[in-house]
N, C-alpha and C positions, 0 to 999 in steps of 0.2 A: 584363055583356056584356064591358065594358072590363077588368075583373080578369081574367077567365077568357084574354082575349088577352093580357094581359100576364104571366100566372102564370109560364111559362117563363123569361121574362127576370129576373123577381122571383128566381125561384129561383137562377137563375144568379148573380146579384148576390150573395145571401145566401152562396153557396157561395165565391165570390171573396173576398169580404170575410174570411171563416172561415179562408182558407188562408194561412199565414205564410209559405210559400216563396214563393207568388204576390206577395204584398205586398212582400216584401224585394226580389224581381226587378224590380217596377215602381218601387219606389223608386229603386234603382240606376239603373234606364234613365232617369228623369225628371232625376235630377240630373246624371248624366253627359253627357245629350243638351243639357241647359241650358248647363252650361260650355262645352261644345265650339261650341255654336252661337253663344254670345256672342263667343267667343275669333275665331270665324272671321268674324264680321260686323264685328268691329272693323277686320280688315284691308281692307274693301270701299274703292276709290279715290273715292266720293262717299257723301254721307248715305244711310242706309237706307232713309228716308222718301221720299226723290226715287226711288229705284230701285223701290221697292214702287208707287208713283203711276204710274211708267212702265209696270211689269209688268202693273198693272191694266188701264191703257188698252190694251196691246196685246192680252191676252187678250180685252177688251171688244169692240175692233174686228174681232179674229179670229172671235168667235162671231158678231156682228152680221153679218159678210159672208162666212160659213163656205162657203156653195155657191160664191162666188168662188174663195176661196183652195184649196177642195178640187179644183175643176176644173183650176186650175193645177198643183197639186201632184199630182194623178193622171196628168195628160198627162205632166209631166216625168218622173214616176216610170217609167211604162211606156217612155219613150223611153229611160230608163236601162237597162232590161231587166228590170224587176220584172214578175212576173205578176200582175195586179190583180184581186181578188176584192171584192165587196161583200156583206155580210151585215146584213140588216134587223134581224135578231133572234137570239138566242142559238141557237135550234134550227139555223138557216141557218148559222151560224158553225161550229158542230159538224159539220154535214154536210159543208161544205168541207173543214174539217181531216182529216176521217176520209177523203174522196175522195183528198186529196193523199197521204195517208199510206199507203192502200191500193194507189195507183198505184206508189208508191216500193217498197212490198213485192213488187209483181208485177216491177217491173224487176231487183230483187236477187235474186229467186227464193228468199226465206226464208219460212218458216212463221210467223215472229214478226219483227214491225218493232221496232226499237230506238229510242225516241224520247227524246231528251234535251232538258232544258227549263230556261231561264233565267228567273228570277223574274219573273211576270207577273200582275198582279192581274186582269188583263181575262181571261186564261185561268181564273182561279177564278170570274170573274162569269158565264161562259158555260158552265163545266162541261166544260172539255177533256179533264183527266185521266180522269174517270170514263167519258167516251164513248169515249175511246181504250182504255181497261182492258175495257170491255164489249165492244169489238170483238176483243178479243185482241191487242192490241199492248201492248209493255211500255213504261212512261213512267217515266222518272227524273228527280226534280227535283235540279238540280246546285247551287244556291245552298246553302251550308252549311246556313242557318237554314231553308230551305225542305226540304232533305235530311233534316234532324233531324225535322221534323214530319211528313212524308211516312212515314218509318220509324215513328212513333208511331201514324199513321192519325189525324191531326188536320190542321186547317186553320191557315193562318198566323193568328197572334194580333196582329199590326201589320203595316201595308204596307210598311215598310221592315227591320224586324227581326222576321221571322217567329217566331222560338223565343225572344221576349223574356221569355214567361213561365216559362222553364225555369233551373233552376240547373244548375251543371256536373255535380253529383252525378245529375241526372236524365239528363244526356247519356252520362256515364260507364257508368251501368245500360245505358242503351239499346244503346249500342255493343257492351257485353260481350255482351248478350242476342242481338242482331241481327246482329253482324259479327263475334263469335268475339274481341273485343279483350281481353286482359287487363285487368281492372278499374283504370282511372287516373282521377285528377281533374285530370291536368295538360291544360289546354286546349291547348297547342302539339302534345301527342302525340294530341289527339283532333282535331284540324283534319288532322293529318298522315294519320290513318287515313282520313279522309273523302277526302283527296286521293288516296291509294293506291287506294281503292274505285273512285273515278269515273275516274280516269285512263283505265283500258282501256274504260271504256264511252265516253267521249267519243272514242277512237280507232275504236271498232266501230260507232258510231250511224249510223243510216240517215237520221235527219231530227232536225233541230234545231228548236226553237221557242222564241222569244224575244217580248217585248214590245217596245213602241217608246216612248221617253220623249217624243219629239219628231219629227214630219214636217216638212220646211221646204219651202214651196211654191215658194220660190225656185229651189232645185237639184233638188228631187225627192228628197232626201236623207233617210234614216232616222238619227236619232241615239240610242244606247242608251248607259247610264250603269251602268257596275259596278264593283266594287272588287276581286273575287275571281279575276278571270279566267276564270269559267265562262261568262260571256255572250260573250266572244271566242271560247271554244271551241265553244260552241254556234251561232255565227254563222260559223264558220271552217272546222270539220274535216268535218262531215256533208256530203254531196253535195246535201242538199236542205234549204233554211231558210225556215222559215214564220213570219212577223212578224205579231202580231196587234196593231192598231191602234184605239184608239177614234176615232172620226171628229172628235173635238174637239181632238186632240192635236197641233194644227198650230201653227206659227208662220209667218208670212209670208216672213221675211227672214232672212239670215246674221246682220244686227244684232241683229234680236230673239232669235236663238238664243243669241247671245253674252249678252244681258240674262239670260235664263232660266238659263243656266249660271252666271251669278254668283250667282243665288239659290237655285237647287234643291239643288246639293250641299251649301251651307252650312245651308240649313234641315233638309236630310234627315240629315247625318251629321257636321256641321261640319267639312266640307272645303272649301276653295277650289274644289277641281275633284276628281272621283272618279278614282281611279287609272287607269282604263280610260273614255274617252270615244271611242266608236266611230262614224263617219261612214261609212254604207254607201250607195253609189251603184249596186249592182247586182250580179249574179251574176259569176263568174269571167270574165275577160276572155282573149283568146287569148293564149298565151304565158305567162299565170300559172301558178304552181306550185300553189297552194291557193285555196281559197273555194269556195263551193256553186256547181254548175253550174247550179241553179234557185234563184231566190228568189221566195217567194210573199208578197204583202202583202194581208192580210185586213183591209179596212175595216169595222169594226162599229158599226152605229147602237144596236140594243138600247135603245131609249128615248131616246136623245140628241135626235133630231130633234124629239120631242114636248117636250123642255125648252126650247128655242128659243122665245123670245117668252113663256114662262110666268113666274110670280113666281118660280120656281126657277132661272132660266137662269143666275144667276151661278155655281150650282155646276158648270158647264161650264167655269169658268175654272180648276180645280183642276189643279194639276201634280204632284199624288200626292207630295208630300214628307213627309206624315206629322208636320208640325210641330204641327199643331193636336192630334192625340192625345197627343202629350208635353206639351203645354201644359193640356191638359183635366184638372181636377181629378177628374172622374167617371172618364175612362179609366184615370187614374193609380191609381185606387183598385180598379176591377173587371176591367180588362185587356180585350183584343179579344174572346175566346171568350164572353164573357158577352152580348155582343149578339146575340140570336138572336130569331127571327121568333115569329109568334103559336103556332106548332107547335114550336117548338124548331129552326126552320131555322136555319143558320149564315148570315152575310153576309160577304161578301168585304171588305167596308168598314166597319170599326167606328170609332169616335170620331165627333167632331163632323161632319165632313165626311160620314163614312159613314151617319149619321144623317138626311142629307140625300139621299144619292146612292141609299141602299137602297130607301126608299119610293118615290123617283122613277123608279128604273130597273127595280125588281123588283116594286113594288106596295105602295101606302100600307095596304091591308088586312093585310097581312103584316109589314111593317115600320114603319108610321107611328108606333107607340108609341116607337120609338127615340128619337125627339125629345124626349121627357121626360127622357131621361138627361143634362140639362144643367142647369147653374145659370144660364145666361145671363150669367155674369161678363165675357165678352167676351175671355177669354184667348187662345181660338182665334183669334179676329179678329186680335188684336194679333201673334200668332205667323205669321200666313198672309203667305207672301212675295209674294203676288198680291194682298192688301188684301181678299179676299172678306168680306163681311159676314156671316159665319156666324150669329150670334144671329139677325138678322133671318130667314134661311133655316130655321131651326129654329123660329121662331114661325110661320112660314108653313105648315109641316108640322103643326105641332100644330092650326093653326086648320082644316086640311082644304081651304083655298081654293088649291089647286095642281091642275094638269091631271092627271087620271089617264093611267096608262101605257095602251098602245093594247089591251091585253087585259082590262082590268077597268072596272068601273063605278065612278063617282064614289064616293068614300069619305070619310063625314063625319070631320072631325078628332076626334081624341081628347080634345083640350083638356086640361084639368087635372081632377084630382077635386074633388068638391063641397066638401070641407073646406078645400082650398086655395083655392077659388074665393072661397067666404065670407070667409076670413082676407085676402085680397087685397082685397075690397070694404071690410072693415072698416079696414084699412091706409090705402085710396084715400081713405074719409072722414075720418079722423084726420088724414092728412096735409094735407088741405084746411081743416082747422079748427085754427088754430096753438095755441089756448088748450086744446084736448082734447089734441092731439098734446105739447105740453109735459108736461101733467099725466101722460100715459102714459108719457112718457121718465122723469120722476122717479120713478114709481111701479116701473118695471121696473129703474131703478138702485137703487131701497131693496130690491127682491126679490133682486137679484143680492148684494148686501152680505150678506142673511140666508142666502141658499143657499151662498153660497161666500165667506164673508168674508176668508179667506187664499189664496185661489186665482184665477187668471185665467179658469177654466173652470168652468161649471156641470153638473153630471151630471143629466141628464133621466132621469126614470123610462121603464122599457122600454115602457109602453103607448103612449108617444107614437111608436114606431117609430124615431125619432131616436137615442132613448137605447139602442137595440141596439148601437150602434156609433159612436155619435159624442157628444161633449160640445158644450155650447153656449158661446161666449164670454160672459163675465160683461159686462153693459152698462157703457160707460166711466163714469167719475166725471165726467168733463168732457166734456159733449155736443160733437159736431163743430160745433153751432151757436153754441158759445161763441166769444170772440175767440180767435184762434189766433196762435201764434208765427210770426214770419216764416220764409219758407224758409231765409234766411241762418242763423238762429238755430238751426234744426234739427240735431242732432247727425249728422255724416257727410255732411251735404248738399254740403259743399265737394269740389270735385277730381272729382266724378262726372261722366262724359260718358254722354249716351243711346247706346244700343247702335246701330252703324253709323256714329258720328261716329269718323273716324281720330284715334288719339291723336297728341300732339305727336311721340312716338319714329317712328311711321310716318311720318309727314309728312317729318321731318328725314331720314329713312332713304332717302325718294325723292329729295330734294334732292342727297344725297350721293352717291349712286351711279347708274350707268346701267342699261341693261337686261341687259348681261351680268353685272354684279355681283348684281343682283336675282335673275337666274336662278340663278346659284351658291347663293345664299342660301336661295331658295325650294326649289330640288331637293335640298339637303343637309338642310333641315329635314323633307323628305318620307322621309328613310333613304337617298336616292340618294347614291353616292359621284361626285365630280366631280374629274377629273383635268385640269388646266390645261396645255396644250401648245401648241406651234406647230405650224403646217401641215407643217413639215419633220420634226418628231420625232413625229408621232403614231403612226407605224408603230412606233417603238421602243418608244413608252409601252406601246400595247397588247400588244406581244411581251413586256416586261417583266412586265406584270401576268399573262400566260398561264404564263410561265414560273414566275413566283413561286408560281403554283397547281398547278404541274405538269400544265399542261392540254396534251394533244398533238392534240387534234381540235376542230374549231369547227364549229356549223352556222352559215353564212354567206350574205349576198348574194353575188351575183356581183361579180366585182372591178370592173367597169366602175360599180358603183353604191356603191363604196367609195372613200375618198381614195385619189389615185394613188400606187402602189407598195405600199400596205398589204397586198394580198393576196399580191404577191410577196416581201416581206419575211417574211412569216409562213411561206411554203412553203418559203422556203431555210433558215429555222430548223427546220425539220422539224415544222411544225403543218399538219395536215391539215384543209382547208376542204371540207366535205361539205354536203349536203343536210340540212335539219331532220328529225331521227328523236327518238323519245322518249327514247333512251339517250343522247344527247349532252347533256352538263351546260352547255355555254356556248354562247350565240348572239350573232353579231355581226351589226350592222346600222349603216347609215348613217342618215340623218334628213333630211325634208324641210325642218324648222325647228324653232324652239322658242319656248316662251311665258314671258317672265320672271316675270310676277306670279303664275304659279302652278307653276313648276319644271316644266313640260311639255315632253315631246320628242314630235314628230310623226313618226309613222310609217307611210309610205303602202305599200300593196301594188303588184304590177305585176310584168312580166317580169324575172326575176332579182332580185326582192324579195320573198322569200317571207314570210308573215305567221306562220309557225310558228318562224321563227328569233328571234321576239321574244316568243314565247307558250310553247313547249314545254319550253326549258331552265330549269334552276334558276338561272343567272346570265345576264343581258342586257347586252351591252356595246355602247353606241351611239356612234357618232362623230358631232359636231355642230361646225359650222362657227359660229363667234362672230357671223360677218356675216348669219347667218340666225336669229339671237334676234331676236324682236318683244315690245314691251313689253307687249301683252295680247292676249287671244284674239281680239277683234274685227278687230285689224289683221291678225293671221295668217290669219284665215279670208278676209280679203279679196284678201290679198296672193299668198298660196301657191295652186300650181296642184293642190290636193289633189283637186278633182273629176275629174282625169283618171285617178284609181285606182278600182279597184272598190270598195275599202274603206280607210280611213285611219284609224289609231287614235292617240289623244292619250294618251301614257303619263305619268303623274304618280307616279313612285316604284315600289316594287315592290308585288305583289299583297298585299291585307291583309283581314281581317274582324275583326269583333267581335260575331259573332253568338251566341257562348257567353258568357252572363254579362258583356256589353260589354267583354271582355278583347281589347286589341288583340292579334292574331296576324299576323305578317309572314310572306307565303310560303304561298298557297292553292293554288289551280291555275295562276296565272301564277307568273313568277318571282319568288324570295324575295329577290334583288339585283340592283340596276340600276347600273351603273358608266357613266357619261358622260366621254367624252373631249372636252373642248371646245377646239378647235383654233384656232391664230392668236390666242392670248391670251399676254401677256406674264407669266411666271410671278412 
């Protein structure tokens, strides 16, 4: 019975291990993610362990008092202008989406509604795309990785990098066949082709659908994190925006949001902050030039309420960073598409956290066996930024002592195969009898010397199962029980600092410079250009830049929202200031403020401050006053009046992606160049 239930899973595993292209892609992803994550955490202002403990406490308190936080959040979101919907399950969530899209179709009088989507794993969980397509609507994924897998007719293989399983050759063939692009393996050219294909769709879309990274109970805000600019397009350009949010994705306060934003991007992509961190307060307000006229928030339960108070409640702490997938030795060998149900059903949540969420939310009878795909090594728990005890949760799923979902009967845990149980019992007996344990240890050491006298690995026969794709490490000649050398004597031990501890160089840099100097350093590290100028000559600096580029027209904010005299100086020099349109290459905005620790510029919406000016052009020019630079995100969120705007975007450098072979490409859907004019600074 158990074998028949896991047969599709085992078949996918064998196929994945035998695929050299997949293995190469997974290896590259794991190595690069690990390096980026380590570097990003080294820049934290305090030890990682302390931040993880605080984040765990915040998530635990949020879930424990979820009803109170939800009531507060929904009341404030509704007051902000969101249209609130509650979905108890996937069926109801799909029905609500279909109703909204159908109403939008009637209002525009089209036969087919064009829906553009930003990446949302919740939409995968509840099956939004299939439902919309079955109803005759056109649905287009706009995240580059999601766009690629949609063209291939696949599901995402990773919750952060959907096309991680593909090589550039796969994408080149796909774009040649589907888009008519001449075959090229140049990642920048492939990215540019996707930009061209999707730009017109953004501008014509009737409905935009996005996920939600965090809802903020204190302010009734939605927080979305993206890098490519597609998330901003989806939530800014269409007249109707639908936000899908799992009911657990709440933070109580803005301080809690700042804490999560210090951890999520670092864990997910190795960034201090994503390129675009968007805070949405509601629909377009009177006098605003852009933004949806309707914003719908669909709060989805789909089994989450049943998890509260259950042995698997801690799974609700997850902030969907994907770090556990990158750390898991099993995922790094088989990839996300191998995680399938009893009848081959795909799951939207692969990896360690998916092996808990899938049986908990969808059904243990279908996905309970996924918990077997774990060595219980603890790498996932060590990588988790909110310190979820994933090995304990995986053992709970294996045992079957978890609450069933609302629509199924209790399912007995699959446990482990008889041979494994027998082996574990023998090991437990030997481990509690020291004399027999030492004898077995000595026998294994001698056997290892016979089987692999000159190698560190023993080749096992194929009938063992392990021998098909793995070798076994030769038992050590010196057992761990033997007296060990001190840590100080170990080679390479000196000078190593744990991840999350700030290096001496980082601490010295913080002491030497202030917020402005730190901002300039961080912004330039992100690829932005920073022009230091005084308040008196900022207009001349902007004009000089435009003249050097031969620019005669600019998509700009209204003059009253720019530094005094800037608009007049540009007009007198023959530069036309106009409303943002797709053909204008340069956009000019002011800024509400800036964040030093992340090199971020804060761009609010509002009358005379179109978001398109910082979104549609290839080049974004932003004028920032040095007096408005804050040392960290927490202080900026507390001090600045961003809640007065319907939408505020924190911009950290030019748009970027690494969805094709983890190759960083600058300039996707948002501007590929950001130039910051920092005023009132001595040159």
